[in-house]
Every structure is written in structure tokens, then in C-alpha cells.
C-alpha positions in Angstrom: 0.0 0.0 0.0 1.0 3.6 -0.6 1.8 5.9 2.3 -1.3 7.9 1.2 -3.5 4.9 1.7 -2.1 4.2 5.1 -2.7 7.8 6.1 -6.3 7.6 4.9 -6.8 4.5 7.0 -5.4 6.3 10.0 -7.9 9.2 9.4 -10.7 6.6 9.2 -9.5 5.0 12.4 -9.7 8.4 14.2 -13.1 9.0 12.7 -14.3 5.7 13.9 -13.1 6.4 17.4 -14.9 9.8 17.4 -18.1 8.3 16.1 -18.3 5.1 18.3 -16.6 6.3 21.4 -14.5 4.4 23.9 -15.6 2.8 27.1 -12.7 0.6 28.4 -14.5 -0.8 31.5 -17.9 -1.4 30.1 -19.9 -4.6 29.3 -17.6 -7.6 28.6 -14.6 -5.8 29.9 -15.8 -7.1 33.3 -14.7 -10.5 32.0 -11.5 -9.7 30.2 -9.8 -6.8 32.0 -9.7 -8.5 35.4 -7.8 -11.4 33.7 -5.2 -8.9 32.6 -5.1 -7.3 36.0 -4.6 -10.6 37.8 -1.8 -11.5 35.3 -0.1 -8.3 36.2 -0.8 -8.6 39.9 -1.5 -12.2 41.1 -2.5 -11.0 44.5 -5.7 -9.4 43.0 -9.0 -11.1 43.2 -8.4 -13.8 45.8 -12.1 -14.6 45.8 -14.4 -15.6 42.9 -11.7 -15.2 40.3 -13.1 -18.3 38.6 -15.8 -16.3 37.0 -13.4 -14.4 34.8 -10.5 -16.8 34.8 -12.6 -19.3 32.9 -12.5 -16.9 29.9 -9.0 -15.7 30.6 -7.7 -19.3 30.6 -9.1 -20.0 27.1 -7.2 -17.1 25.4 -3.8 -15.5 25.3 -5.5 -12.1 25.4 -4.7 -11.4 29.1 -1.1 -12.5 28.6 -0.7 -10.3 25.4 -2.1 -7.2 27.1 -0.1 -7.8 30.3 3.1 -8.2 28.2 2.3 -5.0 26.4 2.0 -3.2 29.7 5.3 -4.6 31.0 7.3 -3.9 27.8 5.9 -0.4 27.2 5.9 0.6 30.9 2.6 2.3 30.2 -0.3 2.3 32.7 -2.9 -0.3 31.9 -5.5 2.3 31.0 -3.1 3.8 28.4 -2.1 0.4 27.0 -5.8 -0.6 26.6 -6.5 2.6 24.7 -3.5 2.3 22.4 -4.2 -1.4 21.7 -7.9 -0.5 21.0 -7.0 2.1 18.5 -4.4 -0.2 16.9 -7.1 -3.0 16.7 -9.4 -0.6 14.7 -6.5 0.4 12.4 -5.5 -3.2 11.7 -9.1 -4.3 11.2 -9.7 -1.5 8.6 -6.3 -2.4 7.0 -7.5 -6.0 6.7 -10.8 -4.9 5.2 -8.9 -2.8 2.7 -6.7 -5.7 1.7 -9.8 -7.9 1.2 -11.9 -5.5 -0.8 -8.8 -4.8 -3.0 -9.1 -8.4 -4.2 -12.8 -7.8 -5.1 -13.1 -4.3 -6.7 -10.6 -2.8 -9.1 -12.0 0.7 -8.6 -10.4 2.7 -5.7 -13.8 4.4 -5.1 -15.4 1.1 -4.4 -12.6 0.1 -2.1 -12.7 3.2 0.0 -16.5 3.3 0.1 -16.4 -0.3 1.5 -13.8 0.5 4.2 -15.5 3.8 5.1 -18.9 2.0 5.5 -17.4 -0.5 7.8 -15.7 2.3 9.8 -19.0 4.0 10.1 -20.8 0.9 11.3 -18.4 -0.6 13.8 -21.0 -0.6 16.6 -23.8 -1.9 14.5 -25.5 -4.9 16.3 -25.1 -8.2 14.5 -28.7 -9.5 14.3 -29.6 -11.1 17.7 -26.1 -12.3 18.6 -25.4 -9.5 21.2 -22.3 -8.7 19.2 -21.2 -5.5 17.4 -18.9 -5.5 14.4 -16.3 -4.1 16.8 -16.8 -3.1 20.4 -16.2 0.2 22.0 -13.4 -1.2 24.1 -10.5 -3.6 23.7 -11.4 -7.3 23.8 -10.4 -10.6 22.1 -13.1 -10.3 19.4 -11.6 -7.0 18.1 -8.2 -8.6 17.8 -9.5 -11.8 16.3 -11.5 -9.9 13.7 -8.5 -8.5 11.9 -6.6 -11.8 12.0 -9.6 -13.6 10.6 -10.0 -11.1 7.7 -6.2 -11.4 6.9 -6.6 -15.2 6.9 -9.4 -14.8 4.2 -7.1 -12.5 2.2 -4.4 -15.1 2.2 -6.8 -17.9 1.1 -7.9 -15.7 -1.8 -4.2 -15.1 -2.7 -3.6 -18.9 -2.4 -1.0 -18.4 0.3 -2.3 -21.1 2.5 0.5 -21.4 5.0 0.2 -17.7 5.8 -3.6 -18.1 6.1 -3.0 -21.0 8.5 -0.7 -18.7 10.6 -3.4 -16.1 10.8 -6.0 -18.7 11.8 -3.6 -19.9 14.5 -3.4 -16.3 15.8 -7.1 -16.0 15.7 -7.5 -19.3 17.7 -4.9 -18.1 20.3 -6.9 -14.9 20.8 -10.5 -16.1 20.5 -11.0 -19.9 20.0 -14.7 -19.7 19.1 -14.3 -17.0 16.5 -11.4 -19.1 15.0 -13.9 -21.9 14.4 -16.0 -19.6 12.2 -13.0 -18.2 10.4 -11.6 -21.7 9.7 -14.9 -23.0 8.4 -15.3 -20.1 6.1 -11.7 -20.4 4.8 -12.4 -24.1 4.3 -15.5 -23.3 2.3 -13.5 -20.9 0.1 -11.0 -23.6 -0.8 -13.7 -26.2 -1.2 -15.9 -24.1 -3.5 -12.8 -23.2 -5.6 -11.0 -26.6 -5.8 -13.3 -29.3 -4.7 -16.8 -30.6 -5.3 -19.1 -27.9 -4.0 -21.2 -30.5 -2.1 -18.0 -31.5 -0.2 -18.0 -28.0 1.3 -20.7 -29.1 3.8 -18.0 -30.8 5.8 -17.3 -27.3 7.2 -20.2 -27.9 9.6 -18.1 -30.6 11.4 -17.0 -28.2 14.2 -14.4 -29.3 16.7 -16.8 -29.3 19.6 -17.5 -32.2 22.0 -21.1 -33.3 22.1 -22.8 -34.0 25.5 -26.5 -34.8 25.9 -26.5 -34.7 29.7 -29.4 -32.4 30.8 -28.2 -29.1 32.2 -28.6 -28.4 35.9 -31.3 -26.2 37.3 -28.6 -23.6 38.2 -27.3 -23.6 34.7 -30.8 -23.1 33.4 -31.2 -20.0 35.5 -28.0 -18.5 34.0 -29.1 -19.5 30.5 -32.3 -17.6 30.9 -30.3 -14.4 31.3 -28.7 -15.0 27.9 -31.6 -15.6 25.6 -29.5 -14.5 22.6 -27.9 -18.0 22.7 -31.2 -19.5 21.6 -32.2 -18.5 18.1 -35.8 -19.6 18.6 -36.2 -16.8 21.1 -35.1 -14.1 18.7 -37.5 -11.4 17.7 -38.8 -11.2 14.1 -36.5 -8.3 13.2 -33.5 -10.4 14.4 -34.7 -13.2 12.1 -34.7 -10.6 9.3 -31.0 -10.1 10.2 -30.5 -13.8 9.5 -32.5 -14.2 6.3 -31.9 -10.9 4.5 -28.1 -11.4 4.2 -28.7 -14.7 2.3 -30.7 -12.9 -0.4 -28.3 -9.9 -0.5 -25.2 -12.1 -0.9 -26.9 -14.3 -3.5 -27.7 -11.1 -5.5 -24.2 -9.9 -5.0 -22.8 -13.2 -6.3 -24.9 -12.8 -9.5 -23.8 -9.2 -10.0 -20.1 -10.2 -9.4 -20.3 -13.0 -11.9 -21.9 -10.8 -14.6 -19.0 -8.3 -14.1 -16.3 -10.9 -14.0 -15.4 -10.1 -10.4 -14.4 -13.7 -9.6 -13.1 -13.2 -6.1 -16.2 -11.3 -5.1 -18.4 -14.0 -6.6 -16.5 -16.7 -4.7 -16.6 -14.8 -1.4 -20.4 -14.2 -1.6 -21.2 -17.8 -2.7 -19.1 -19.1 0.2 -20.9 -16.8 2.7 -24.3 -18.1 1.6 -23.2 -21.6 2.1 -21.5 -20.7 5.4 -24.7 -19.3 6.9 -26.8 -22.1 5.6 -24.5 -24.6 7.3 -24.7 -23.0 10.7 -28.4 -22.2 10.7 -29.8 -25.7 11.1 -27.6 -26.6 14.1 -28.6 -23.2 15.7 -32.3 -24.1 15.4 -31.8 -27.7 16.7 -29.7 -26.6 19.7 -32.4 -23.9 20.6 -35.4 -26.2 20.2 -34.8 -29.0 22.5 -34.2 -28.7 26.3 -31.7 -31.6 26.3 -29.4 -29.4 24.1 -29.6 -26.3 26.3 -26.0 -26.5 27.5 -24.8 -26.9 23.9 -26.5 -23.7 22.8 -23.6 -21.9 24.4 -21.6 -22.9 21.2 -23.7 -20.1 19.6 -23.6 -21.2 15.9 -25.3 -18.0 14.8 -22.2 -16.0 15.9 -21.1 -17.0 12.4 -23.0 -13.8 11.5 -20.1 -11.8 13.0 -17.8 -12.6 10.1 -20.6 -12.5 7.6 -21.8 -9.0 8.6 -18.3 -7.7 8.3 -17.9 -9.0 4.7 -21.5 -8.2 3.7 -21.2 -4.5 4.6 -17.8 -4.3 3.1 -19.3 -5.5 -0.2 -22.3 -3.2 0.2 -20.0 -0.3 0.5 -18.0 -1.5 -2.5 -21.1 -1.6 -4.8 -22.3 1.8 -3.5 -18.9 3.4 -4.2 -18.7 1.9 -7.7 -22.3 2.3 -9.0 -23.8 5.1 -6.9 -21.4 7.4 -5.1 -18.7 7.5 -7.8 -16.9 10.9 -7.9 -19.9 12.9 -6.6 -18.8 14.4 -3.2 -22.4 15.4 -2.3 -23.5 11.8 -2.6 -20.7 10.7 -0.3 -21.8 13.3 2.2 -25.5 12.5 1.8 -24.7 8.9 2.7 -22.1 9.2 5.4 -23.0 12.3 7.3 -26.5 11.1 8.4 -25.2 7.5 8.9 -22.3 8.6 11.2 -24.5 11.1 13.1 -27.0 8.2 13.7 -24.3 5.9 15.0 -22.9 8.6 17.2 -26.3 9.4 18.7 -27.0 5.7 19.3 -23.8 5.4 21.3 -24.6 8.5 23.3 -28.0 6.9 24.2 -26.2 3.7 25.2 -23.8 5.4 27.6 -25.6 8.5 28.7 -23.8 8.9 32.0 -20.3 8.7 30.6 -18.2 10.9 28.3 -18.3 9.7 24.7 -14.6 8.9 24.9 -13.3 7.9 28.3 -9.7 9.1 27.8 -7.0 7.3 29.9 -6.4 9.1 33.1 -9.4 11.4 32.9 -11.5 11.7 36.0 -14.8 9.9 35.7 -18.1 11.8 35.8 -20.2 8.7 36.4 -20.9 8.4 40.1 -20.7 4.6 40.0 -17.2 4.8 38.5 -16.2 7.3 41.0 -17.3 5.0 43.8 -15.5 2.0 42.2 -12.2 3.9 42.0 -12.5 5.0 45.6 -12.9 1.4 46.5 -9.7 0.6 44.5 -7.7 3.3 46.3 -9.1 2.9 49.9 -9.8 -0.7 50.6 -7.4 -3.7 51.1 -6.5 -5.9 48.1 -8.2 -8.9 49.7 -11.5 -7.1 50.3 -14.7 -8.9 49.2 -17.6 -6.7 48.0 -21.2 -7.3 47.6 -23.2 -5.2 45.1 -26.7 -5.3 43.6 -26.6 -8.5 41.5 -28.4 -6.6 38.7 -25.9 -3.7 38.9 -25.1 -3.6 35.2 -28.7 -2.9 34.3 -29.3 0.0 36.8 -30.1 3.4 35.2 -27.0 5.6 35.0 -24.6 2.7 35.8 -23.8 2.3 32.0 -22.7 -1.3 32.4 -19.4 -0.2 34.0 -17.7 -3.2 35.5 -16.8 -3.2 39.2 -14.1 -5.8 39.1 -12.3 -4.1 36.1 -12.4 -0.6 37.8 -12.1 -1.4 41.5 -9.7 -4.4 41.1 -11.5 -6.0 44.0 -13.3 -9.3 44.5 -17.1 -9.4 44.6 -20.0 -11.8 44.8 -21.4 -13.2 41.6 -24.0 -11.1 39.6 -26.7 -11.8 37.1 -24.8 -9.9 34.3 -21.3 -10.7 33.4 -20.9 -13.7 35.7 -24.1 -15.3 34.3 -22.4 -14.9 30.9 -19.4 -16.8 32.2 -21.7 -19.5 33.6 -23.6 -19.8 30.3 -20.2 -20.7 28.6 -18.8 -22.8 31.5 -21.5 -24.8 33.1 -19.2 -26.1 35.9 -19.6 -22.6 37.5 -23.3 -22.8 37.7 -23.9 -24.2 41.2 -21.7 -21.7 43.0 -23.0 -18.8 40.9 -26.6 -19.8 41.7 -25.8 -20.1 45.4 -24.3 -16.6 45.5 -27.0 -14.9 43.4 -29.8 -16.5 45.5 -28.2 -15.2 48.7 -28.5 -11.7 47.2 -32.2 -12.0 46.2 -34.2 -9.1 47.5 -31.2 -6.8 47.5 -33.3 -3.6 47.3 -34.8 -4.4 50.7 -31.7 -5.6 52.5 -31.1 -4.3 56.0 -27.9 -4.4 58.1 -28.6 -8.0 59.2 -28.9 -9.2 55.6 -25.4 -7.8 54.8 -24.1 -9.5 58.0 -25.5 -12.8 56.7 -23.5 -12.3 53.4 -20.4 -11.6 55.6 -20.9 -14.8 57.5 -21.6 -17.0 54.4 -19.2 -15.6 51.9 -16.7 -13.4 53.8 -18.1 -10.1 52.4 -16.3 -7.1 54.0 -17.7 -4.2 52.0 -20.9 -3.3 50.2 -21.7 -0.8 47.5 -25.2 0.6 47.8 -27.6 3.2 46.3 -28.3 6.3 48.3 -29.7 6.6 51.0 -27.6 4.7 53.5 -28.9 1.6 55.2 -29.1 2.2 59.0 -26.4 0.5 61.0 -23.6 0.6 58.4 -20.4 2.5 58.4 -20.1 4.3 55.0 -16.8 6.2 54.6 -17.6 7.1 50.9 -20.7 8.6 49.4 -21.7 10.7 46.4 -25.0 11.7 44.9 -25.9 8.2 43.9 -23.6 5.6 45.6 -22.3 4.6 49.0 -19.4 2.3 49.9 -19.9 0.8 53.3 -17.7 -1.3 55.6 -19.1 -4.3 57.4 
């Protein structure tokens, strides 16, 4: 690539950051960041670490980020930001490489990459995924590696493709399965009998028909997106519409002698049709409930990336062309809409939470006070539905406070849905916190006796009988 192209990608990266924002401690960061923190400081999280270590132990992500902190001597917050921006840049670079194999017209290439940059936080049907999250996590890093693997398959550089797939697997094993099966389909459709491509559905998962426990069932209910039969009609539209769109794109590509684009689109149609039947079966029978965590429809993550890349390519070549006003008419409202959606999603936080900036969210302020004023071995109890509270903005307590806490119905339920062995202990702790809004001092003492809780985080006003050395307009931190 020319230096000019690399510079344009950098501008698109900055634009994507400004549109979609940055929230390093939000949502699934509560699962991934504590793994990094414990790698850097093994004394952290002496209690309940299993709820994030189950994820951390299946990926090299915590080790990679921790190594980046050690080698750069940067604070963790700065390292997370730098790596997040780098992941966006590498992802857009991979998209540029791929679309360059599909469209000869530079306008089509840039329109495709620009559309992806504008849609990074677009929800992927009913999978509870975005194309890229607003914070660093394994999926963001796996995305660029998976796209590069596809580029190398198109270039027939299969050893390099295999290395990128290995990198994807080291970062995010589940996403690597989807990337591998799609790459297999590309090779099968190009070199083998097309019917043989169906072997891509033989995923490397063990099958167990043991019925799930009652505790696991309770955790599964909090993650209905694992079960395709519970998806809303518009989420089903997000499943079926891409099949028609990609089939149409394949015909257009074939008529215009765009062979790589035709191959990629035909493979995507087969790819989704392979994963759809297992998703329906696993969601339809109770005996398969524990297997639904394999989430076959997360195949849409890769499919949406490629589909919108190709949509942008066709728009650039046949609609936008060299007309600046058409580019502005498309991208200005689109970017504004994505920006407003992100502000509505995180209304209590700055759009970009810059490293080192003082938080304005009262929950984050309380969590940071807990980090700086409580012992490392402190065990906290919080509302088990904390992440869903108005104004909390899904900010993770573990990630920010670097302290242990009892299990919740949010991120920890997600860990249980993927690792059923955690279910019984999770259920025991969540049940003990039932009725949190009406807890009195004696209820908190019960948690202290049963689980060793030494601190609690509460809504204002204070519960009588508790010593609360920190309070702000919304939150109190109280010592037991």
C-alpha cells in the first residue's frame, strides 16, 4: 500500500473512534480486563476469580495485554487505549486488503472500508455482538486476524492463512472456528466438489447430551440470545436478509467478471446455511440447552463484516462515484445516527473515556474510591443486577475497583452460560442476594458470615447500622 492509503486508514480510524466512542471498563470488559489485572498482579481477586479466569484461561489475550504493559511501561489504562486504536486500524487495513481483491475501482474500495468504519458498533442480528466493540477485547483482535486469513486464502497463500488462523485461535477460539470453516469453504468451492463444502459444519466441539442443571438453566435464561428460537422477528430478518443480499451480489459479481467477489459471496451463503440448522436444533430441545452456548449464529459476526464491506463497494462503484455530495449525503447522516446511538447507550459517561481522565459517572467514582481505599483482599457485595441499573452504564466493578465481589446476574451469568461447571456456585451466591433492594444491616451480616463479604456498594440513601466512609450523589461504599 502507498503511504497515502495508510494515512487515509489512520484518518478513518480516528473518525471511527470519534463516532463510536471508547468505554474501556464497560460490558464484557468485566470478564476480560480482570484477567489482565490478575496476570499483572497475582494478589488481586483472591475470591471468585473463577468467574473471569474461565474466559482468561481460554485465550492469550490477558497475557498479550499484560506483556504490552510490561514492555511499554505504560499504565494499563493507556495500554488498553493504544491497543484498542491499533485494533481498529489493523481491522480496517485487513478490510482494505480484502476489498482490494474484489473491486478494481479505488472508489469502491474506499467506500467499502468507510462504510465498515461508520458501522463498527452496528448490532449483528440477535447475537449480542457488534462488528467491533467500544473497548478492547479478544473479538476485536480476532477480527483483523480472521480477515487477513481470508485474504491469504484468496491469494492462495495457505501457509500464511494458517498462521493467521492460529493467531485467531490463540486470541478467540470460538471465532477461530467460524474463520476456519469459512476459509475451508472458500477452498472447497474453488477446488473441490461444492457439495463437499458441507464438511465445514463438522465443528471441533465435543457433544454432550447430559441435561443441564437447574442452576445452569437460570443462568441461560439471562442470555436468551444464545437461543435462536427466542429471537425477535427483526432479528430473524437479520438472519435471512443477508442470504438474499449475498446471493444477489454473487450474481452481480459473476456478470461483471469479479471472480473473487463471486466466490466470497457464494461461500458466505453456504456458510450461513451450514450454521443455521444446528442453531435451530440446539435452541429447540431442552436436552441441548447446555450446547446452545456454542452459539452457531455467531457465524454472522464474520458474515456481517464482509457483507457490509461489499455493500460499500457496490455503493462506491455504482452510486457514489466521484460525486462528493453523494458521499456526504450517505455518510453524514449515517455517522450522526451511529454517534447518537452510542450516546444513548452510555448517557452517564463521556463519549470517549480518555485514559487518566477523572470519571463523571458516580458509579465509576465509587469503584475507583474502593480501589484506592480498601485492602486488596476485600470482598464486595453489590446489587446483582448492577449492570442494568439506570446511570450505571454497564461499568464493571471488578475491572475498575480491582477487588473481588460476589457473583452477579450480568457478566458472571455470561461466564456460567459458557462454562456450566460454575453454575452451582453462581446460583448459590445470586440466590443469597435475592431481594437486594430491601436488604437491611442483618442481611449484609449474613453475606459476611456466608461468603466473607467485608464491604458493600449501595444506592443512596444509606442503610441504618452501616459505616459508609464514601458517598456521592448516587452511591455509597460501606464497611461491614
